[in-house]
Backbone as CSV, one residue per row, in Angstrom:
resi,resn,N_x,N_y,N_z,CA_x,CA_y,CA_z,C_x,C_y,C_z
1,TRP,120.681,134.758,97.051,119.498,134.984,98.620,120.558,134.758,99.710
2,ALA,121.102,133.605,99.408,122.001,133.088,100.645,123.016,133.546,101.025
3,ALA,123.573,134.246,99.841,124.947,135.181,99.930,124.506,136.501,100.902
4,ARG,123.287,137.307,100.227,122.326,138.544,100.981,122.229,138.015,102.418
5,GLU,122.092,137.015,102.469,121.668,137.124,103.986,122.224,136.526,104.704
6,ARG,123.455,136.289,104.759,124.550,135.899,105.403,125.594,137.207,105.563
7,MET,125.455,138.290,104.663,125.960,139.497,104.682,125.093,140.359,105.677
8,ALA,123.818,140.224,105.739,122.954,141.236,106.701,123.282,141.047,108.132
9,SER,123.084,142.222,109.031,123.254,141.950,110.099,122.345,141.353,111.287
10,VAL,121.141,141.293,110.339,119.848,140.484,111.101,119.467,139.491,110.382
11,ILE,119.548,138.077,110.827,119.599,137.043,109.888,118.140,136.312,110.778
12,ARG,117.159,136.071,109.875,115.845,135.312,110.327,115.960,133.867,110.312
13,ILE,116.227,132.811,111.177,116.569,131.715,110.643,115.033,130.363,110.894
14,LYS,114.551,129.972,110.063,113.165,129.456,110.383,113.692,128.289,110.859
15,PRO,112.487,127.636,111.286,112.826,126.462,112.114,113.252,125.333,111.417
16,TYR,114.047,124.533,112.036,114.568,123.341,111.257,115.591,123.859,110.070
17,TYR,116.122,125.198,110.729,117.394,125.979,109.940,118.270,126.188,110.875
18,TYR,119.984,126.129,110.019,120.486,126.336,110.860,121.399,127.074,110.223
19,ILE,122.937,127.904,110.607,123.633,128.600,110.145,125.023,128.084,111.353
20,HIS,125.963,128.662,110.511,127.541,128.387,110.573,128.124,130.184,110.912
21,VAL,128.504,130.021,112.212,129.065,131.765,112.799,130.273,131.684,113.188
22,LEU,131.213,132.227,112.071,132.664,132.445,112.729,133.020,133.694,113.680
23,ASP,133.285,133.399,114.853,133.949,134.237,115.683,135.422,135.018,115.276
24,ASN,135.535,135.948,114.830,136.889,136.540,114.210,138.175,136.353,115.322
25,ASN,137.346,137.186,116.532,138.098,137.275,117.583,138.557,136.003,118.401
26,ALA,137.999,134.866,118.030,138.141,133.591,118.918,138.337,132.466,118.074
27,ASN,138.401,132.683,116.784,138.452,131.553,115.740,138.041,130.286,116.276
28,ILE,136.330,130.774,116.684,135.676,129.543,116.868,134.526,129.865,116.005
29,THR,133.837,128.744,115.202,132.909,128.519,114.630,131.993,127.334,115.126
30,LYS,131.053,128.404,115.353,129.329,127.588,116.478,128.061,127.190,115.694
31,VAL,127.204,126.817,115.877,126.205,126.531,115.117,125.135,127.239,115.898
32,ILE,123.892,128.033,115.176,122.807,128.617,115.694,121.974,127.698,115.059
33,THR,120.830,127.677,115.399,119.715,126.799,115.133,118.308,127.593,114.887
34,GLY,117.311,127.791,114.228,115.775,128.331,114.147,114.933,127.533,115.206
35,PRO,113.871,127.691,115.600,113.274,129.545,114.852,113.956,130.727,116.176
36,LEU,114.762,131.578,115.413,115.537,132.320,115.768,115.714,133.736,115.157
37,THR,115.612,135.204,115.620,116.442,135.916,114.790,117.779,136.546,115.284
38,PHE,118.678,135.944,114.432,119.720,136.227,114.776,120.728,137.510,113.917
39,THR,121.346,138.332,115.501,122.257,139.460,115.418,123.289,139.279,115.160
40,ARG,123.970,139.529,114.008,125.416,139.383,113.730,126.248,140.879,114.558
41,LYS,127.134,140.377,114.797,127.947,141.261,115.889,129.381,141.642,114.600
42,ASP,129.857,142.499,115.036,130.947,143.076,113.612,132.069,142.053,113.750
43,HIS,132.764,141.321,114.879,133.670,140.705,114.784,133.139,139.109,114.210
44,GLU,132.074,138.834,113.890,131.238,137.545,113.287,131.050,137.671,111.958
45,LYS,131.011,136.258,111.723,131.062,136.114,109.866,129.727,134.900,110.469
46,VAL,129.088,135.196,109.022,128.089,133.793,108.663,128.897,133.140,107.686
47,VAL,129.559,132.216,107.544,130.022,131.029,107.199,129.459,129.898,106.344
48,SER,127.852,129.859,106.814,127.393,128.905,105.990,126.080,129.288,106.514
49,GLY,125.047,128.653,105.534,123.526,128.947,105.970,122.800,130.369,105.464
50,PRO,121.460,130.078,105.448,121.106,129.170,106.324,120.332,127.832,105.738
51,ASN,120.610,127.063,106.256,120.695,125.335,105.535,119.808,124.498,106.519
52,ALA,118.922,123.732,105.443,117.972,123.006,106.127,118.693,122.064,107.115
53,MET,118.146,121.599,108.161,118.665,120.955,108.719,118.242,119.221,107.970
54,ILE,119.528,118.318,108.783,118.918,116.766,108.268,117.746,116.010,108.531
55,ILE,116.343,115.765,107.867,115.873,114.954,108.497,115.556,113.549,107.956
56,ILE,115.501,112.743,108.807,115.568,111.113,108.796,113.779,110.894,108.872
57,PRO,113.423,110.089,107.921,112.093,109.761,108.360,112.455,108.213,108.727
58,PRO,111.547,107.888,108.828,111.303,106.155,109.459,111.616,105.405,108.427
59,ARG,112.288,104.162,108.701,113.033,103.386,108.079,114.055,104.004,106.282
60,TYR,114.642,105.220,107.295,115.573,105.563,106.216,117.084,105.541,107.188
61,TYR,117.938,106.172,106.776,119.407,106.194,107.306,120.506,107.085,106.418
62,CYS,121.329,107.763,106.967,122.345,108.535,106.160,123.413,108.333,107.006
63,ILE,124.296,108.709,106.217,125.740,108.460,106.807,126.382,109.889,106.355
64,VAL,127.324,110.135,107.603,127.683,111.427,108.281,129.303,110.917,108.003
65,LYS,130.194,112.459,107.172,131.449,112.145,107.238,132.142,113.174,108.349
66,ASN,133.129,112.861,109.266,133.501,113.396,110.034,132.876,114.103,111.042
67,PRO,132.175,112.816,111.876,131.315,113.104,112.950,132.004,113.648,113.905
68,VAL,130.865,114.183,114.642,131.652,114.829,115.956,131.413,113.766,117.199
69,GLN,132.511,114.233,117.940,132.602,113.116,119.190,131.341,113.452,120.298
70,ARG,131.002,112.499,120.606,129.710,112.235,121.679,130.201,112.020,123.040
71,ASP,129.392,112.007,123.793,129.617,111.090,125.034,128.219,110.867,125.606
72,GLU,128.012,110.977,127.064,126.545,110.998,127.652,125.980,111.941,127.900
73,LYS,126.733,113.153,127.967,126.203,114.772,127.951,126.248,115.257,126.539
74,GLY,126.433,114.896,125.603,126.169,114.928,124.582,127.611,115.056,123.621
75,VAL,127.459,116.552,122.496,128.881,116.721,121.885,129.649,117.147,122.605
76,VAL,131.154,116.462,122.482,132.390,117.261,122.707,132.769,118.365,122.360
77,PHE,133.236,119.512,123.131,134.343,120.356,122.764,135.476,120.487,122.915
78,ASP,136.886,121.192,122.529,137.457,121.259,122.660,137.568,122.658,123.757
79,THR,138.717,122.657,124.378,139.177,123.987,125.075,139.046,124.913,124.645
80,SER,138.545,125.286,123.409,138.381,126.539,122.323,137.242,126.733,122.347
81,GLY,136.145,125.847,122.734,134.666,125.611,122.135,134.327,125.355,120.622
82,ASN,135.611,124.554,120.483,135.375,124.051,118.989,134.405,122.573,118.752
83,ALA,133.491,122.204,118.482,133.305,120.823,118.488,134.339,119.570,117.984
84,LYS,134.547,118.816,118.629,135.664,117.863,118.323,134.613,116.741,117.281
85,LEU,135.859,116.375,116.433,135.646,115.535,115.116,136.220,114.479,115.175
86,ARG,136.068,113.512,114.668,136.420,112.005,114.056,136.758,111.805,113.143
87,HIS,137.988,112.921,112.603,138.312,113.075,111.616,138.553,111.801,110.649
88,GLY,138.467,111.642,109.463,138.099,110.355,108.792,137.282,109.234,108.613
89,ASP,136.358,109.576,109.706,135.837,108.444,109.775,134.544,108.644,109.278
90,THR,133.687,107.866,109.728,132.057,107.825,109.415,131.557,107.401,110.506
91,GLU,129.983,107.629,110.063,128.662,107.435,111.135,127.736,107.511,110.369
92,VAL,126.645,106.238,110.705,125.614,105.968,110.535,124.328,106.390,110.790
93,ARG,123.297,107.221,110.765,122.427,107.862,111.690,121.052,107.075,111.271
94,PHE,120.199,106.765,112.106,118.800,106.568,112.060,117.674,107.689,112.199
95,GLU,116.668,106.947,112.265,115.197,107.924,112.647,115.660,108.687,113.916
96,GLN,115.303,110.049,113.546,115.609,111.122,114.686,114.956,112.040,114.648
97,GLU,115.196,113.186,115.493,114.971,114.282,115.454,115.510,115.045,114.533
98,PRO,114.878,116.035,113.687,116.094,116.901,112.813,117.363,117.434,113.449
99,PHE,118.353,117.146,112.822,119.493,117.497,113.244,120.651,118.648,112.292
100,PRO,121.337,119.337,112.738,122.475,120.163,111.819,123.469,119.730,111.886
101,LEU,124.475,120.370,110.728,125.504,119.579,110.597,126.843,120.906,111.181
102,TYR,127.647,119.811,112.139,128.617,121.021,112.833,129.629,121.098,111.905
103,PRO,130.556,122.202,112.557,131.208,123.041,111.313,132.347,121.636,111.078
104,GLY,132.824,121.244,109.591,133.116,119.892,109.591,132.718,118.273,108.942
105,GLU,131.703,118.454,109.467,130.705,117.358,109.123,129.996,117.806,107.943
106,SER,130.281,116.407,107.267,129.000,116.627,105.769,128.543,115.550,105.411
107,LEU,127.679,115.652,104.425,126.445,114.024,104.622,127.242,113.577,103.419
108,GLN,127.360,112.329,103.951,127.782,111.452,102.513,126.520,110.801,101.145
109,GLY,126.163,111.049,100.404,125.177,111.012,99.535,124.111,111.901,99.873
110,SER,122.558,110.986,99.971,121.311,111.684,100.446,121.065,110.606,101.708
111,VAL,120.114,110.938,102.412,119.484,110.113,103.260,118.397,109.199,102.055
112,ILE,119.068,107.940,102.949,118.741,106.442,101.681,117.626,105.607,102.666
113,ALA,117.212,104.671,101.916,115.488,103.920,102.344,116.759,103.147,102.697
114,LEU,115.880,101.994,103.767,116.765,101.171,104.358,116.463,100.155,103.783
115,LYS,117.428,98.643,103.623,117.560,97.598,102.840,116.778,96.551,102.927
116,VAL,115.762,96.456,102.324,114.539,95.010,103.101,115.000,94.059,102.122
117,VAL,115.149,92.906,103.105,115.759,91.531,102.353,114.720,90.871,102.089
118,LYS,114.032,90.295,101.161,113.067,89.343,100.957,113.318,87.929,101.609
119,PRO,112.069,86.867,101.490,112.520,85.835,101.881,113.500,85.228,100.787
120,ASN,113.819,84.035,101.023,114.978,83.375,99.964,115.595,84.344,99.155
121,GLU,116.343,85.269,100.168,117.453,86.409,99.985,118.357,86.603,100.784
122,ALA,119.732,87.120,100.409,120.553,87.091,101.681,121.886,88.034,101.192
123,LEU,122.070,89.128,102.202,123.407,90.119,101.667,124.874,89.291,102.126
124,ARG,125.483,89.599,100.851,126.702,89.317,101.449,127.719,90.120,101.958
125,LEU,127.597,90.307,102.922,128.466,90.925,104.042,129.938,90.942,104.295
126,ARG,130.715,92.010,103.931,132.505,91.672,104.397,132.491,92.725,105.583
127,CYS,133.279,92.257,106.217,133.820,93.031,107.070,135.307,93.949,106.891
128,ILE,135.153,95.141,106.730,136.290,96.265,106.674,136.797,96.605,107.930
129,ARG,136.407,96.227,109.355,137.074,96.766,110.367,136.390,95.975,112.001
130,ASP,137.458,95.923,112.343,137.500,94.754,113.203,136.375,95.382,113.960
131,PHE,135.544,94.165,114.713,134.144,94.906,115.725,133.926,93.690,116.476
132,GLU,133.019,94.215,117.112,131.846,92.578,118.011,130.569,92.619,117.902
133,ASP,130.121,91.809,117.106,128.539,91.314,116.584,128.130,90.468,117.226
134,GLY,127.715,91.369,118.649,127.108,90.465,120.042,128.025,89.542,120.140
135,GLU,127.978,88.330,120.273,129.132,87.348,120.759,129.803,86.508,120.066
136,THR,129.687,87.179,118.755,131.030,86.948,117.761,131.507,88.312,117.468
137,SER,132.832,87.846,117.298,133.978,88.440,116.920,134.015,88.965,115.463
138,ARG,134.218,90.006,114.617,134.589,90.047,113.466,135.744,90.796,112.964
139,ARG,136.341,89.987,112.203,137.818,90.531,112.145,137.493,91.233,110.228
140,ALA,138.804,92.227,109.816,138.347,92.391,108.768,138.711,91.478,107.517
141,GLY,137.824,91.268,106.683,138.508,90.303,105.613,137.225,89.324,105.764
142,ASP,136.528,88.950,107.224,135.450,87.987,107.365,134.042,88.573,105.904
143,GLU,133.445,87.283,105.580,132.363,87.350,105.202,131.660,86.403,105.841
144,TRP,130.000,86.982,105.641,129.157,85.685,105.570,127.585,86.710,105.794
145,LEU,126.710,86.225,105.646,125.280,86.092,104.918,124.535,86.778,106.302
146,TRP,123.605,87.845,105.658,122.610,87.993,106.540,121.144,87.566,105.665
147,LYS,120.709,86.697,106.127,119.414,86.426,105.724,117.957,87.024,106.216
148,GLY,117.265,86.986,104.804,115.692,87.655,104.995,115.268,86.479,105.605
149,PRO,114.071,86.907,105.740,113.191,88.246,105.418,114.010,89.397,106.661
150,GLY,113.557,90.383,106.156,113.948,91.371,107.671,114.611,92.539,106.786
151,THR,114.498,93.554,107.698,115.150,94.901,107.536,116.179,94.845,107.993
152,TYR,117.731,95.482,106.704,119.069,95.221,107.465,119.389,96.471,107.757
153,PHE,119.994,96.700,108.677,120.153,97.714,109.386,121.929,98.303,108.939
154,PRO,122.552,99.060,108.075,124.092,98.980,108.112,124.696,99.628,109.102
155,ARG,126.478,99.424,109.338,126.970,99.449,109.790,128.277,100.103,108.848
156,VAL,128.924,101.226,109.812,130.077,101.789,109.097,131.398,100.547,109.440
157,GLU,131.224,99.025,109.644,132.515,98.451,110.066,132.188,97.117,108.721
158,VAL,130.803,96.856,108.006,130.671,95.965,107.387,130.293,96.956,106.089
159,GLN,130.529,95.867,105.311,130.350,96.869,103.735,129.478,95.429,102.959
160,VAL,128.255,96.025,102.018,127.679,95.401,101.448,128.050,94.769,100.025
161,ASP,128.564,93.393,99.914,129.143,93.023,98.722,127.886,92.820,97.352
162,GLU,126.917,92.043,97.843,125.919,91.766,96.822,124.687,91.097,97.553
163,VAL,124.008,91.066,96.591,122.477,90.331,97.435,122.512,88.732,96.690
164,ILE,122.240,88.095,97.622,122.081,86.564,96.266,120.608,86.396,96.923
165,LYS,120.288,85.326,95.774,119.255,84.937,95.996,119.027,83.541,95.827
166,ALA,118.185,83.044,96.395,118.175,81.283,96.611,117.792,80.470,95.230
167,THR,118.346,79.474,95.091,118.217,78.466,93.746,117.223,77.907,94.320
168,VAL,116.427,77.658,93.358,115.228,76.399,93.706,115.753,75.591,92.791
169,ILE,115.232,74.260,93.790,115.737,72.829,93.332,114.545,72.137,93.093
170,LYS,114.289,71.909,91.582,113.272,70.878,91.120,113.309,70.026,91.624
171,PRO,112.264,68.667,91.643,112.185,67.339,91.568,113.431,67.136,90.347
172,ASN,113.775,65.934,90.892,114.814,65.404,89.540,115.809,66.554,89.232
173,TYR,116.287,67.273,89.775,117.367,68.603,89.537,118.145,68.095,91.064
174,ALA,119.667,68.442,90.790,119.979,68.819,91.625,121.273,70.217,91.743
175,ILE,121.931,71.134,92.199,123.047,71.568,92.099,124.453,70.900,92.645
176,ARG,125.303,71.081,92.236,126.606,71.163,92.281,127.404,72.593,93.367
177,LEU,127.781,72.128,94.106,128.474,73.495,95.226,130.056,73.304,94.808
178,ARG,130.329,74.722,94.773,131.864,74.076,95.402,132.212,74.884,96.560
179,ALA,133.436,74.745,97.157,133.821,75.567,98.914,135.011,76.475,98.578
180,LYS,134.415,77.646,98.327,135.999,78.914,97.941,136.872,78.860,99.348
181,LYS,136.431,78.349,100.409,137.908,77.863,101.614,137.097,77.028,102.559
182,PHE,137.943,76.685,103.257,137.201,75.584,104.100,136.501,76.276,105.528
183,CYS,135.606,75.559,105.204,133.411,75.958,105.397,133.208,74.936,106.179
184,THR,131.908,74.877,106.510,130.979,73.789,107.455,129.742,74.076,106.080
185,ASP,129.011,73.423,105.583,128.373,73.231,104.880,126.862,73.375,106.066
186,ALA,125.522,73.028,105.014,124.393,73.527,105.687,123.710,72.608,106.052
187,ASP,124.593,70.959,106.015,124.292,69.829,106.991,124.932,69.637,107.822
188,GLY,126.250,70.568,108.267,127.325,70.468,109.575,128.562,69.555,108.777
189,ASN,129.070,69.367,107.364,129.723,68.702,107.178,130.756,69.458,106.685
190,GLN,132.207,69.578,106.773,133.360,70.627,107.512,133.343,69.883,105.346
191,ARG,133.749,70.948,104.899,134.660,71.148,103.397,135.829,71.836,102.965
192,ALA,136.964,71.514,102.797,137.940,72.012,102.311,137.765,72.715,100.866
193,ALA,138.669,73.745,101.341,138.556,74.835,99.912,138.790,73.904,98.197
194,GLY,138.075,74.232,97.579,138.087,73.589,96.431,137.171,72.436,96.522
195,GLU,136.867,72.067,97.180,135.685,70.666,97.288,134.439,71.063,96.706
196,GLU,133.912,70.279,96.262,132.617,70.026,95.910,131.986,68.638,96.125
197,TRP,130.980,69.171,95.792,129.467,68.265,96.433,128.556,68.616,95.968
198,ILE,127.275,67.639,96.138,125.661,67.773,95.384,125.000,67.807,96.537
199,VAL,124.068,68.738,96.537,122.591,68.900,96.668,121.374,68.406,96.115
200,ARG,120.829,67.607,97.211,119.608,66.888,96.237,118.150,67.402,96.638
201,LYS,118.253,67.880,97.594,116.972,68.136,98.522,116.345,69.377,98.070
202,THR,115.011,69.135,97.467,114.062,69.868,97.048,113.740,70.903,97.483
203,GLY,113.732,71.720,97.198,113.544,73.052,97.776,113.841,74.564,97.253
204,ALA,114.115,75.827,97.797,115.089,76.810,97.575,116.408,76.367,98.713
205,TYR,117.492,76.635,98.220,118.706,76.431,98.588,119.569,77.959,98.522
206,LEU,120.121,78.420,99.409,120.539,79.714,99.528,122.036,79.193,99.968
207,PRO,123.130,79.537,98.868,124.403,79.252,99.083,124.954,80.083,100.054
208,GLY,125.842,79.074,101.052,126.376,80.119,101.946,127.476,81.089,101.654
209,ALA,128.019,81.780,102.191,129.367,82.789,101.982,130.464,82.063,101.200
210,ASP,130.770,80.886,101.942,132.175,80.408,101.355,131.847,79.090,100.023
211,GLU,130.398,79.446,99.857,130.164,78.521,98.920,129.985,79.178,97.395
212,THR,130.145,78.784,96.226,129.774,79.311,95.020,129.070,77.570,94.292
213,ILE,128.018,78.124,93.453,127.247,77.127,92.852,127.604,77.058,91.258
214,VAL,128.458,75.669,90.896,129.072,75.661,89.840,128.289,74.997,88.821
215,THR,127.006,74.147,88.798,126.082,74.216,87.794,124.676,73.638,88.617
216,GLN,123.788,73.602,87.498,122.688,72.835,88.013,122.491,71.362,87.228
217,ILE,121.925,70.361,87.775,121.990,69.129,87.588,120.881,68.154,87.376
218,ARG,120.651,67.676,86.114,119.234,67.213,85.645,119.550,65.538,86.085
219,ALA,118.784,64.898,86.495,118.970,63.599,86.506,118.474,62.512,85.513
220,HIS,118.765,61.499,85.611,118.832,60.351,84.738,117.715,59.734,84.555
221,ILE,116.639,59.410,83.692,115.583,59.005,84.446,115.783,57.421,83.596
222,LEU,115.796,56.257,84.293,116.095,55.146,84.396,114.534,54.000,84.052
223,THR,114.984,53.137,82.951,113.402,52.353,82.549,113.465,50.990,82.508
224,GLU,112.709,50.112,82.291,113.312,48.709,82.299,114.022,48.289,80.923
225,LYS,114.347,49.011,80.171,115.032,48.950,78.586,116.121,49.759,78.611
226,ASN,116.600,50.856,79.983,117.601,51.426,79.546,118.333,50.842,81.191
227,ALA,119.817,51.305,81.334,120.521,51.690,82.747,121.263,52.658,82.396
228,LEU,122.190,53.103,83.356,123.242,53.706,83.288,124.407,53.676,83.616
229,HIS,125.525,53.881,82.439,127.086,52.935,83.257,127.769,54.218,83.261
230,LEU,127.755,54.213,84.715,128.948,54.840,85.473,130.655,54.661,85.884
231,ARG,131.119,55.539,86.075,133.004,55.020,86.510,133.226,56.119,87.444
232,ALA,134.044,55.719,88.251,134.729,56.237,88.980,135.630,57.305,89.072
233,THR,135.781,58.418,89.152,136.981,59.010,88.924,137.691,59.334,90.003
234,LYS,137.307,59.060,91.472,137.932,58.844,92.787,137.075,57.809,93.551
235,THR,138.383,57.618,94.583,137.451,55.948,95.624,136.353,57.313,96.323
236,PHE,135.364,56.569,97.179,134.233,57.166,97.296,132.986,56.021,97.778
237,THR,132.050,56.644,98.578,131.119,55.992,99.052,129.730,56.600,98.121
238,ASP,128.945,55.804,97.484,127.970,56.501,96.357,127.216,56.612,97.190
239,VAL,125.902,57.005,96.755,124.547,57.380,97.467,123.543,55.820,97.975
240,PHE,124.154,54.403,96.974,123.206,53.859,97.506,124.443,52.440,98.931
241,LYS,125.298,53.630,99.161,126.671,53.166,100.522,127.355,51.736,99.885
242,LYS,127.580,52.418,98.964,128.790,50.893,98.347,129.719,52.065,97.905
243,VAL,130.645,51.025,98.617,132.519,52.200,97.774,132.554,51.670,96.420
244,ARG,132.907,52.621,96.098,133.599,52.542,94.427,134.950,53.020,94.672
245,LYS,135.602,52.267,94.344,136.795,52.296,94.038,137.537,53.188,92.518
246,ALA,138.163,53.826,92.464,138.638,55.208,91.369,139.129,54.216,90.250
247,GLY,138.492,54.371,88.780,138.603,53.574,87.766,137.353,52.264,87.737
248,SER,136.603,52.295,88.906,135.637,51.047,88.619,134.354,51.709,87.669
249,GLU,133.668,50.529,87.291,132.674,50.659,86.231,131.399,50.222,86.696
250,TRP,130.396,50.722,87.090,129.364,49.656,87.251,127.588,50.409,86.263
251,LEU,126.851,49.322,86.684,126.120,50.046,85.980,124.422,50.266,87.075
252,VAL,123.463,51.301,86.826,122.814,52.107,87.541,121.197,51.421,86.954
253,THR,120.459,50.776,87.521,119.176,50.285,86.730,118.118,50.712,87.082
254,LEU,116.673,50.044,87.143,115.745,50.326,87.645,114.905,49.632,89.104
255,SER,116.184,48.732,89.181,115.521,48.145,90.411,115.952,49.020,91.125
256,GLU,117.257,50.072,91.237,118.430,50.514,92.265,117.195,52.033,92.533
257,ALA,117.125,52.382,91.524,116.442,53.792,91.638,115.784,54.272,90.169
258,GLU,114.720,54.673,90.101,113.667,55.413,89.214,114.529,56.476,88.757
259,CYS,114.962,56.869,89.144,116.492,58.233,88.527,117.524,58.499,88.926
260,HIS,118.989,58.675,88.564,120.043,59.193,88.892,120.607,60.286,88.893
261,ILE,120.615,60.954,89.528,121.647,62.138,89.705,123.224,61.549,89.770
262,PRO,124.009,61.647,88.928,125.697,61.431,89.318,126.428,62.540,89.887
263,ASP,126.766,61.498,90.889,127.455,62.313,92.086,129.015,63.056,91.699
264,VAL,129.802,63.517,92.279,130.541,64.214,91.905,131.591,63.509,91.310
265,TYR,131.991,62.627,91.905,133.426,61.824,91.542,132.302,60.415,90.372
266,GLU,131.487,60.816,90.161,130.601,59.353,88.873,130.775,60.388,87.507
267,GLU,131.372,60.000,86.865,131.378,59.852,85.508,130.425,59.280,84.370
268,VAL,129.439,60.293,83.636,128.420,59.041,83.309,129.388,58.808,81.545
269,VAL,129.346,56.823,81.703,130.022,56.694,80.404,128.739,56.911,79.107
270,GLY,127.641,56.297,79.545,126.783,55.880,78.313,125.419,55.637,78.897
271,GLN,124.549,55.802,78.303,123.309,54.338,78.425,123.522,53.377,77.691
272,VAL,122.841,52.355,78.313,123.176,51.089,78.153,121.804,50.133,77.941
273,ARG,121.395,49.614,76.629,119.864,49.163,76.463,120.125,47.492,76.632
274,ILE,118.876,47.287,77.426,118.505,45.656,77.524,118.917,44.933,76.555
275,THR,119.406,43.946,76.775,119.850,42.463,75.806,118.028,41.872,75.734
276,ILE,118.050,41.227,75.102,116.395,40.770,74.995,117.069,39.145,73.854
277,LEU,116.589,37.733,74.698,116.415,36.539,73.920,115.435,36.725,74.168
278,SER,114.951,35.599,72.980,113.338,35.062,72.663,113.814,33.211,72.967
279,ASN,112.403,32.694,72.989,112.975,31.355,73.244,113.196,30.801,72.123
280,ARG,113.831,31.367,71.215,114.501,30.669,70.360,116.003,31.213,69.739
281,GLN,116.383,31.733,70.525,117.427,32.842,70.748,118.480,32.492,71.903
282,TYR,119.905,31.842,71.857,120.760,32.252,72.827,122.102,32.988,72.782
283,CYS,122.947,33.424,73.516,124.347,34.071,73.432,125.597,33.882,74.014
284,VAL,126.361,33.975,73.702,127.202,33.616,74.408,128.035,35.122,75.153
285,VAL,128.335,35.122,76.876,128.486,36.618,77.389,130.061,36.163,77.573
286,LEU,131.036,37.249,77.620,132.169,36.879,77.686,132.641,37.739,79.312
287,ASP,133.580,37.322,79.868,133.809,38.326,80.921,132.891,38.092,81.553
288,PRO,131.756,37.356,82.165,130.675,37.394,83.459,131.088,38.191,84.414
289,LEU,129.791,38.795,85.116,130.050,38.433,86.177,130.145,37.399,87.485
290,GLY,130.663,37.368,88.319,131.008,36.088,89.278,130.088,37.025,90.359
291,GLU,129.819,35.738,91.688,128.680,35.935,92.539,129.462,36.726,93.596
292,ASP,130.541,37.286,93.408,131.557,38.627,94.394,131.145,39.461,93.242
293,GLY,130.361,40.034,92.462,130.300,41.168,91.484,131.464,41.474,91.051
294,LYS,132.248,40.513,90.501,133.849,41.025,89.919,133.266,40.237,88.556
295,PRO,134.006,40.775,87.424,134.220,39.757,86.321,135.073,39.013,86.096
296,GLN,134.674,37.730,85.737,135.547,36.598,85.544,136.488,36.226,84.322
297,LEU,137.732,37.161,84.413,138.312,37.277,83.172,138.282,35.567,82.451
298,GLY,138.601,35.934,81.253,138.761,34.838,80.388,137.828,33.432,80.772
299,THR,136.472,33.846,80.574,135.664,32.785,80.935,134.458,33.158,79.893
300,ARG,133.836,32.335,79.663,132.529,32.404,78.784,131.193,31.793,79.550
301,GLN,130.034,32.981,79.350,129.024,32.019,79.990,127.784,31.971,78.976
302,LEU,127.127,30.568,78.843,126.150,31.016,77.349,124.918,30.586,77.928
303,ARG,123.788,31.913,77.743,122.788,32.674,77.978,121.656,32.082,77.162
304,LYS,120.278,31.664,77.127,119.661,30.882,76.593,118.134,31.571,76.773
305,GLY,117.250,32.138,75.628,116.298,32.673,76.082,115.051,31.838,76.683
306,PRO,114.139,32.293,76.727,113.571,34.136,76.913,114.152,34.168,78.007
307,VAL,115.212,35.435,78.073,115.809,35.779,79.109,116.035,37.650,78.486
308,SER,115.571,38.804,79.525,116.267,39.473,79.478,117.431,40.282,80.591
309,PHE,118.769,41.135,80.129,119.910,41.240,81.063,120.181,42.519,80.192
310,PHE,121.399,42.713,81.134,121.915,44.102,81.085,123.503,43.332,80.985
311,LEU,124.190,43.990,79.604,125.666,43.461,79.849,126.434,45.016,80.513
312,ARG,126.953,43.794,81.834,127.729,44.910,83.115,129.434,45.195,82.518
313,PRO,129.690,46.418,82.614,131.129,46.622,82.609,132.020,45.784,82.488
């Protein structure tokens, strides 16, 4: 039907339809929009159409390849009368009046619904072309998060890599994070590439664009009869504000915390059971801890019951 319609001398163009007409004398292709009854001349040829105009409903968008150039007056034409195109470029168009495609333009894909980002979700965006994002300068290769809730309006300079969902940190749980490159975490601390840290705060946590979740950690529950034996793999300051030297070992007991989540630089050696002596028992402890908290190597200590204690590392 469309081929016969294009060969006819009189073409009836419905509302919201259009055709492309080639003037063989001037080699100019123009757009004729309906509603109109078009009479084709001998030197004219209908090369496309009648085609339906592109209709973008609310909260939808489309991508047009090789879009026409525009200025404050509208579409820009060259000296011959052909519409100027931005060859190799693309343009995102949102809700507007139905419009035709000019010769050389094409629709990439179809009309797509805008992406709605839910609460506790984010889009990982990557810049593929330099542009100014408000007061922020984006450079090709930059990555950042667009956090919900909200409706995301795409740009040709930005590519959506993935949808990130927040990780819920339950009580007595934590997550271990690693920085993919130099960045600043959610608490404002600067992190070097490859550095790892622990997030213990209960609730939903959305990792940043330069952060990756290594694993989820479960807390060790402490009671009156057991303690946690730890070893430092690197010199650091623990959650109790104590400086731990690399290789040093210590116990975490119920008197310090009801549960303990090992830090990045803490290695769990094992559980230590309490030693209980009755009033008819005694024991000798080798290398006991002194008042300074360091083992008194080569010494012995007699302990008589009734008493209970943990053997320190």
